C-alpha positions as a Markdown table, in Angstrom:
| # | Residue | x | y | z |
|---|---|---|---|---|
| 1 | Met | 15.3 | 14.7 | -22.6 |
| 2 | Glu | 14.7 | 11.0 | -23.2 |
| 3 | Glu | 16.8 | 8.2 | -21.7 |
| 4 | Arg | 16.7 | 4.6 | -22.8 |
| 5 | Ile | 16.4 | 1.8 | -20.3 |
| 6 | Lys | 15.8 | -2.0 | -20.8 |
| 7 | Val | 13.1 | -2.3 | -18.2 |
| 8 | Gly | 11.2 | 0.4 | -16.3 |
| 9 | Ile | 9.7 | -0.6 | -13.0 |
| 10 | Ile | 7.0 | 1.6 | -11.6 |
| 11 | Gly | 6.9 | 1.3 | -7.8 |
| 12 | Ala | 9.5 | 0.4 | -5.1 |
| 13 | Gly | 7.4 | -1.9 | -3.0 |
| 14 | Pro | 8.2 | -5.5 | -2.4 |
| 15 | Ala | 7.1 | -6.5 | -5.9 |
| 16 | Gly | 9.1 | -3.8 | -7.7 |
| 17 | Leu | 12.2 | -4.3 | -5.6 |
| 18 | Thr | 12.1 | -8.1 | -6.1 |
| 19 | Ala | 11.7 | -7.6 | -9.9 |
| 20 | Gly | 14.7 | -5.3 | -9.8 |
| 21 | Ile | 16.8 | -7.8 | -7.8 |
| 22 | Tyr | 16.1 | -10.7 | -10.2 |
| 23 | Leu | 16.5 | -8.6 | -13.4 |
| 24 | Ser | 19.8 | -7.2 | -12.3 |
| 25 | Arg | 21.1 | -10.6 | -11.2 |
| 26 | Ala | 20.2 | -11.8 | -14.7 |
| 27 | Gly | 22.2 | -9.0 | -16.3 |
| 28 | Ile | 19.1 | -7.0 | -17.5 |
| 29 | Gln | 19.4 | -3.3 | -16.9 |
| 30 | Cys | 16.4 | -1.7 | -15.1 |
| 31 | Lys | 15.3 | 1.3 | -13.1 |
| 32 | Ile | 12.7 | 1.6 | -10.4 |
| 33 | Phe | 10.7 | 4.8 | -10.3 |
| 34 | Asp | 8.8 | 5.8 | -7.1 |
| 35 | Pro | 8.4 | 9.2 | -5.5 |
| 36 | Gly | 7.8 | 7.7 | -2.1 |
| 37 | Ala | 10.0 | 5.8 | 0.4 |
| 38 | Pro | 11.2 | 2.3 | -0.9 |
| 39 | Gly | 9.0 | -0.4 | 0.6 |
| 40 | Gly | 5.6 | 1.0 | -0.4 |
| 41 | Thr | 2.9 | 0.2 | 2.0 |
| 42 | Val | 5.2 | -2.2 | 3.9 |
| 43 | Phe | 7.1 | 0.9 | 5.1 |
| 44 | Met | 4.0 | 2.0 | 7.0 |
| 45 | Val | 3.3 | -1.3 | 8.8 |
| 46 | His | 4.3 | -1.5 | 12.5 |
| 47 | Glu | 4.9 | -5.3 | 12.6 |
| 48 | Ile | 4.9 | -8.1 | 10.1 |
| 49 | Asp | 4.7 | -11.5 | 11.8 |
| 50 | Asn | 3.8 | -13.8 | 8.8 |
| 51 | Tyr | 6.7 | -13.2 | 6.4 |
| 52 | Pro | 9.0 | -16.3 | 6.4 |
| 53 | Gly | 12.5 | -15.9 | 7.9 |
| 54 | Phe | 11.5 | -13.7 | 10.7 |
| 55 | Pro | 10.0 | -15.9 | 13.5 |
| 56 | Glu | 9.9 | -13.0 | 15.9 |
| 57 | Gly | 8.3 | -10.7 | 13.4 |
| 58 | Ile | 9.9 | -7.6 | 11.8 |
| 59 | Asn | 9.0 | -3.9 | 11.7 |
| 60 | Gly | 7.8 | -2.8 | 8.3 |
| 61 | Arg | 10.4 | -0.1 | 7.9 |
| 62 | Ala | 13.2 | -2.5 | 8.8 |
| 63 | Leu | 12.0 | -5.0 | 6.2 |
| 64 | Ala | 11.6 | -2.2 | 3.6 |
| 65 | Ser | 15.1 | -1.1 | 4.4 |
| 66 | Leu | 16.6 | -4.6 | 4.0 |
| 67 | Met | 14.9 | -5.0 | 0.6 |
| 68 | Glu | 16.1 | -1.7 | -0.6 |
| 69 | Lys | 19.7 | -2.4 | 0.5 |
| 70 | Gln | 19.6 | -5.8 | -1.3 |
| 71 | Ala | 18.3 | -4.2 | -4.5 |
| 72 | Arg | 21.0 | -1.5 | -4.5 |
| 73 | Lys | 23.6 | -4.1 | -3.8 |
| 74 | Tyr | 22.9 | -5.6 | -7.2 |
| 75 | Gly | 23.0 | -2.3 | -8.9 |
| 76 | Val | 19.3 | -1.4 | -9.1 |
| 77 | Glu | 18.9 | 2.3 | -9.5 |
| 78 | Ile | 15.9 | 3.7 | -7.5 |
| 79 | Val | 14.8 | 7.0 | -8.9 |
| 80 | Pro | 12.6 | 9.2 | -6.5 |
| 81 | Ile | 10.3 | 10.4 | -9.2 |
| 82 | Glu | 6.8 | 9.8 | -10.3 |
| 83 | Val | 5.7 | 8.1 | -13.6 |
| 84 | Ser | 2.5 | 9.8 | -14.6 |
| 85 | Lys | 1.8 | 7.9 | -17.8 |
| 86 | Val | 3.0 | 5.0 | -19.9 |
| 87 | Glu | 2.4 | 5.1 | -23.7 |
| 88 | Arg | 3.2 | 2.8 | -26.5 |
| 89 | Ala | 6.1 | 3.8 | -28.9 |
| 90 | Gly | 6.2 | 1.1 | -31.5 |
| 91 | Asp | 7.4 | -2.1 | -29.8 |
| 92 | Asn | 8.6 | -0.1 | -26.8 |
| 93 | Phe | 7.1 | 2.2 | -24.2 |
| 94 | Leu | 7.5 | 5.8 | -23.2 |
| 95 | Leu | 7.3 | 6.7 | -19.5 |
| 96 | Ala | 6.3 | 10.2 | -18.7 |
| 97 | Leu | 8.3 | 11.3 | -15.6 |
| 98 | Gly | 7.3 | 13.9 | -13.1 |
| 99 | Ser | 10.3 | 16.0 | -14.0 |
| 100 | Gly | 8.9 | 16.5 | -17.5 |
| 101 | Asp | 11.5 | 14.1 | -19.0 |
| 102 | Lys | 10.7 | 10.8 | -20.6 |
| 103 | Ala | 12.2 | 7.4 | -20.4 |
| 104 | Ala | 12.0 | 4.8 | -23.2 |
| 105 | Ala | 11.8 | 1.1 | -22.1 |
| 106 | Glu | 11.5 | -2.2 | -23.8 |
| 107 | Ala | 9.4 | -3.6 | -21.0 |
| 108 | Val | 7.5 | -2.1 | -18.1 |
| 109 | Val | 6.6 | -3.6 | -14.7 |
| 110 | Ala | 3.5 | -1.9 | -13.1 |
| 111 | Ala | 4.1 | -2.4 | -9.4 |
| 112 | Thr | 2.3 | 0.7 | -8.3 |
| 113 | Gly | 0.4 | -0.9 | -5.4 |
| 114 | Cys | -2.5 | 0.7 | -3.7 |
| 115 | Arg | -3.4 | 3.7 | -1.6 |
| 116 | Pro | -5.7 | 3.8 | 1.5 |
| 117 | Lys | -9.3 | 4.2 | 0.6 |
| 118 | Arg | -11.1 | 7.3 | 1.8 |
| 119 | Leu | -14.4 | 6.7 | 3.5 |
| 120 | Gly | -15.7 | 10.1 | 2.3 |
| 121 | Ile | -17.5 | 11.3 | 5.4 |
| 122 | Lys | -17.7 | 14.9 | 6.3 |
| 123 | Gly | -14.6 | 16.3 | 7.9 |
| 124 | Glu | -12.3 | 13.5 | 6.7 |
| 125 | Ala | -10.7 | 15.5 | 3.8 |
| 126 | Ala | -10.8 | 18.9 | 5.6 |
| 127 | Leu | -9.0 | 17.5 | 8.6 |
| 128 | Phe | -6.5 | 15.3 | 6.9 |
| 129 | Gly | -3.1 | 16.0 | 8.4 |
| 130 | Lys | -4.9 | 17.7 | 11.3 |
| 131 | Gly | -5.8 | 14.6 | 13.2 |
| 132 | Val | -7.1 | 12.4 | 10.3 |
| 133 | Ser | -4.5 | 9.8 | 9.2 |
| 134 | Tyr | -4.1 | 6.7 | 7.2 |
| 135 | Cys | -0.8 | 5.6 | 8.7 |
| 136 | Ala | -0.4 | 4.9 | 12.5 |
| 137 | Val | 3.3 | 4.2 | 12.1 |
| 138 | Cys | 3.8 | 7.6 | 10.4 |
| 139 | Asp | 1.6 | 9.8 | 12.7 |
| 140 | Gly | 1.0 | 7.8 | 15.9 |
| 141 | Phe | 3.8 | 9.7 | 17.8 |
| 142 | Phe | 1.8 | 12.9 | 17.5 |
| 143 | Phe | -1.0 | 11.4 | 19.7 |
| 144 | Lys | 1.1 | 10.3 | 22.6 |
| 145 | Gly | -1.0 | 10.1 | 25.7 |
| 146 | Gln | -4.2 | 11.1 | 23.8 |
| 147 | Asp | -7.4 | 9.2 | 22.8 |
| 148 | Val | -7.8 | 8.1 | 19.2 |
| 149 | Ala | -10.1 | 6.1 | 17.0 |
| 150 | Val | -9.3 | 3.5 | 14.4 |
| 151 | Val | -12.0 | 2.9 | 11.8 |
| 152 | Gly | -12.1 | -0.6 | 10.3 |
| 153 | Gly | -12.2 | -4.3 | 11.3 |
| 154 | Gly | -9.6 | -6.1 | 9.2 |
| 155 | Asp | -6.0 | -7.1 | 10.0 |
| 156 | Ser | -4.6 | -3.7 | 9.1 |
| 157 | Ala | -7.0 | -1.9 | 11.4 |
| 158 | Val | -6.4 | -4.1 | 14.4 |
| 159 | Gln | -2.7 | -4.3 | 13.9 |
| 160 | Glu | -2.4 | -0.5 | 13.8 |
| 161 | Ala | -4.7 | -0.2 | 16.8 |
| 162 | Leu | -2.3 | -2.5 | 18.7 |
| 163 | Tyr | 0.6 | -0.2 | 17.7 |
| 164 | Leu | -1.3 | 2.9 | 18.8 |
| 165 | Ser | -2.2 | 1.3 | 22.2 |
| 166 | Gln | 1.5 | 1.5 | 23.0 |
| 167 | Ile | 1.5 | 5.2 | 22.5 |
| 168 | Cys | -2.0 | 6.5 | 23.2 |
| 169 | Arg | -4.0 | 6.6 | 26.3 |
| 170 | Lys | -7.0 | 5.0 | 24.7 |
| 171 | Val | -7.8 | 3.5 | 21.3 |
| 172 | Tyr | -11.3 | 2.9 | 20.0 |
| 173 | Ile | -11.8 | 0.3 | 17.2 |
| 174 | Val | -14.9 | 1.4 | 15.3 |
| 175 | His | -16.5 | -1.2 | 13.1 |
| 176 | Arg | -19.8 | -1.3 | 11.4 |
| 177 | Arg | -20.4 | -5.0 | 12.1 |
| 178 | Asp | -20.8 | -6.9 | 15.3 |
| 179 | Gln | -17.5 | -8.7 | 15.0 |
| 180 | Leu | -14.1 | -8.0 | 13.5 |
| 181 | Arg | -12.8 | -9.5 | 10.3 |
| 182 | Ala | -9.2 | -9.6 | 11.5 |
| 183 | Lys | -7.4 | -12.9 | 12.1 |
| 184 | Lys | -8.1 | -14.4 | 15.6 |
| 185 | Leu | -4.5 | -13.8 | 16.6 |
| 186 | His | -4.9 | -10.1 | 16.1 |
| 187 | Gln | -8.3 | -10.1 | 17.8 |
| 188 | Asp | -7.0 | -11.9 | 20.8 |
| 189 | Arg | -4.1 | -9.5 | 21.2 |
| 190 | Ala | -6.5 | -6.5 | 21.0 |
| 191 | Ser | -8.9 | -8.0 | 23.5 |
| 192 | Ala | -6.0 | -8.4 | 26.0 |
| 193 | Lys | -5.2 | -4.7 | 25.8 |
| 194 | Asn | -6.8 | -2.7 | 28.6 |
| 195 | Asn | -6.8 | 0.5 | 26.7 |
| 196 | Ile | -8.5 | -0.8 | 23.5 |
| 197 | Glu | -12.2 | -0.5 | 23.4 |
| 198 | Met | -14.4 | -2.1 | 20.7 |
| 199 | Val | -17.2 | 0.0 | 19.2 |
| 200 | Tyr | -19.3 | -2.5 | 17.2 |
| 201 | Asn | -22.3 | -1.8 | 14.8 |
| 202 | Ala | -21.0 | 1.7 | 14.5 |
| 203 | Ala | -21.0 | 3.7 | 11.2 |
| 204 | Pro | -18.7 | 6.7 | 11.2 |
| 205 | Glu | -20.7 | 9.8 | 10.1 |
| 206 | Met | -18.5 | 12.8 | 10.6 |
| 207 | Val | -15.1 | 13.9 | 11.8 |
| 208 | Leu | -15.5 | 16.8 | 14.2 |
| 209 | Gly | -13.2 | 19.7 | 14.6 |
| 210 | Gln | -12.1 | 23.0 | 13.2 |
| 211 | Glu | -8.4 | 23.4 | 13.2 |
| 212 | Arg | -7.8 | 20.0 | 14.7 |
| 213 | Val | -9.9 | 16.8 | 15.2 |
| 214 | Ser | -12.0 | 17.0 | 18.4 |
| 215 | Gly | -14.2 | 13.9 | 17.9 |
| 216 | Leu | -15.8 | 11.3 | 15.7 |
| 217 | Gln | -19.5 | 11.1 | 15.4 |
| 218 | Val | -20.8 | 7.5 | 14.9 |
| 219 | Lys | -24.2 | 6.0 | 14.3 |
| 220 | Asp | -25.4 | 2.7 | 15.7 |
| 221 | Val | -26.5 | 0.8 | 12.6 |
| 222 | Lys | -29.2 | -1.1 | 14.5 |
| 223 | Ser | -30.8 | 1.5 | 16.7 |
| 224 | Gly | -29.9 | 4.6 | 14.8 |
| 225 | Glu | -28.6 | 6.2 | 17.9 |
| 226 | Gln | -25.8 | 8.7 | 17.4 |
| 227 | Lys | -22.9 | 9.4 | 19.8 |
| 228 | Val | -19.6 | 11.2 | 19.7 |
| 229 | Leu | -16.2 | 9.7 | 20.6 |
| 230 | Ser | -14.0 | 12.4 | 22.1 |
| 231 | Val | -10.8 | 11.7 | 20.2 |
| 232 | Ser | -7.9 | 13.9 | 18.9 |
| 233 | Gly | -7.0 | 11.5 | 16.1 |
| 234 | Val | -8.9 | 9.2 | 13.6 |
| 235 | Phe | -7.1 | 6.6 | 11.7 |
| 236 | Phe | -8.9 | 5.1 | 8.7 |
| 237 | Tyr | -8.3 | 1.5 | 7.5 |
| 238 | Val | -11.3 | 0.7 | 5.3 |
| 239 | Gly | -9.7 | -0.8 | 2.3 |
| 240 | Leu | -7.4 | 0.0 | -0.6 |
| 241 | Thr | -7.7 | 1.8 | -4.0 |
| 242 | Pro | -5.4 | 0.6 | -6.8 |
| 243 | Ile | -2.9 | 3.1 | -8.2 |
| 244 | Asn | -3.6 | 2.5 | -11.9 |
| 245 | Glu | -3.2 | 6.0 | -13.3 |
| 246 | Pro | 0.0 | 5.4 | -15.2 |
| 247 | Val | -1.6 | 2.5 | -17.3 |
| 248 | Leu | -5.1 | 3.7 | -17.6 |
| 249 | Gly | -6.5 | 3.1 | -21.1 |
| 250 | Leu | -3.6 | 0.8 | -21.9 |
| 251 | Val | -4.1 | -2.5 | -20.0 |
| 252 | His | -7.3 | -4.3 | -19.1 |
| 253 | Leu | -8.6 | -3.5 | -15.6 |
| 254 | Thr | -11.2 | -5.1 | -13.3 |
| 255 | Glu | -14.3 | -3.2 | -12.4 |
| 256 | Asp | -12.7 | -2.0 | -9.2 |
| 257 | Gly | -9.5 | -0.8 | -11.0 |
| 258 | Phe | -7.0 | -3.7 | -10.5 |
| 259 | Ile | -4.9 | -4.8 | -13.4 |
| 260 | Arg | -5.9 | -8.1 | -15.1 |
| 261 | Ala | -2.8 | -10.2 | -15.4 |
| 262 | Ser | -1.9 | -13.9 | -15.4 |
| 263 | Glu | 0.1 | -15.6 | -12.7 |
| 264 | Asp | 3.2 | -14.9 | -14.6 |
| 265 | Thr | 2.2 | -11.2 | -14.5 |
| 266 | Arg | 1.7 | -10.8 | -18.2 |
| 267 | Thr | -1.1 | -8.3 | -19.1 |
| 268 | Asn | -3.0 | -8.0 | -22.4 |
| 269 | Val | -0.3 | -5.7 | -23.7 |
| 270 | Pro | 3.0 | -7.6 | -24.6 |
| 271 | Gly | 5.8 | -6.0 | -22.7 |
| 272 | Ile | 3.7 | -4.7 | -19.7 |
| 273 | Phe | 3.7 | -6.8 | -16.6 |
| 274 | Ala | 1.7 | -6.3 | -13.4 |
| 275 | Ala | 3.1 | -7.3 | -10.0 |
| 276 | Gly | 2.1 | -6.9 | -6.4 |
| 277 | Asp | -1.1 | -5.4 | -5.0 |
| 278 | Ile | -2.1 | -3.7 | -8.2 |
| 279 | Arg | -2.7 | -7.1 | -9.8 |
| 280 | Lys | -6.1 | -8.8 | -9.5 |
| 281 | Lys | -5.7 | -11.7 | -7.1 |
| 282 | Ser | -7.2 | -13.2 | -4.0 |
| 283 | Ser | -4.4 | -12.4 | -1.5 |
| 284 | Arg | -2.3 | -9.3 | -1.1 |
| 285 | Gln | 0.6 | -10.0 | 1.2 |
| 286 | Val | 4.3 | -9.2 | 1.2 |
| 287 | Ser | 4.9 | -12.8 | 0.2 |
| 288 | Thr | 2.6 | -12.7 | -2.8 |
| 289 | Ala | 4.2 | -9.4 | -3.9 |
| 290 | Val | 7.6 | -10.9 | -3.7 |
| 291 | Ala | 6.4 | -13.9 | -5.7 |
| 292 | Asp | 5.0 | -11.6 | -8.4 |
| 293 | Gly | 8.2 | -9.7 | -8.6 |
| 294 | Cys | 10.2 | -12.9 | -9.2 |
| 295 | Asn | 7.6 | -14.1 | -11.8 |
| 296 | Ala | 7.7 | -10.8 | -13.6 |
| 297 | Ala | 11.5 | -10.9 | -13.9 |
| 298 | Ala | 11.3 | -14.4 | -15.4 |
| 299 | Ala | 8.5 | -13.4 | -17.8 |
| 300 | Ile | 10.5 | -10.3 | -18.9 |
| 301 | Glu | 13.6 | -12.3 | -19.5 |
| 302 | Glu | 11.6 | -14.7 | -21.8 |
| 303 | Tyr | 9.8 | -11.7 | -23.5 |
| 304 | Leu | 13.1 | -9.9 | -24.3 |
| 305 | Leu | 14.6 | -13.1 | -25.8 |
| 306 | Glu | 11.5 | -13.5 | -28.0 |
| 307 | Lys | 12.0 | -10.0 | -29.2 |
| 308 | Glu | 15.6 | -10.6 | -30.4 |
């Protein structure tokens, strides 16, 4: 079965939801396709304190819920299904859906975002869901009163370590350098926590355990000394991998897989627009994703008028 829509939006994160809000308000029919929870990676963030309008900060799930509610208010349909592939169909595009059906769209917004990058060490994949996690907000509760390790030194790692410190007995922040990359505000907050311990110059080598995680083996990058942190959970925050599978072979990508698109979100393929974290840019924040969604809607409106 093939349905016809004006604009197909792939991804229900801040970029996709914003594009849907602006398109619907402009009277342009659109559908958002996403098998996950609306909000994308924002849904997994414990606290967002740099998004304008929330001086006291806001929980990621709460912000995602508000964005979803606003999109639905304007009639945006959010379909909980995956888009596996986008193909050309003359001047239009065919979206292959996870159900086996297809949707024909005059324009497409790729707002697919990113997924957490895997470090690839021994035990990481085998113990995923058994103590290895990439989302503290999702899984932190299961480690109440236990010791855990957070791998990474950026904002996400430190923010999630702060969240875990409210639940867990002890939180190790494992970083391969001698100082964190996170903003000073987050570093200061972590330093003030009695149950957060920094493990610097440490490269994770192996997640230990059989049925469940029992420890994390790390190696001192300067001395070569190995030691084991006795933890029941390991949370990885070592970067992001772009989710570009739906448009592979169709649009131009960077060497690391992000979509090349201009500030107005236009790609090399007329009718395909890239918004949010999937687009090559210097900053990936909720505010930049929202801006992309707005720009994509404006560019699509112009594109559709040009087609008439």
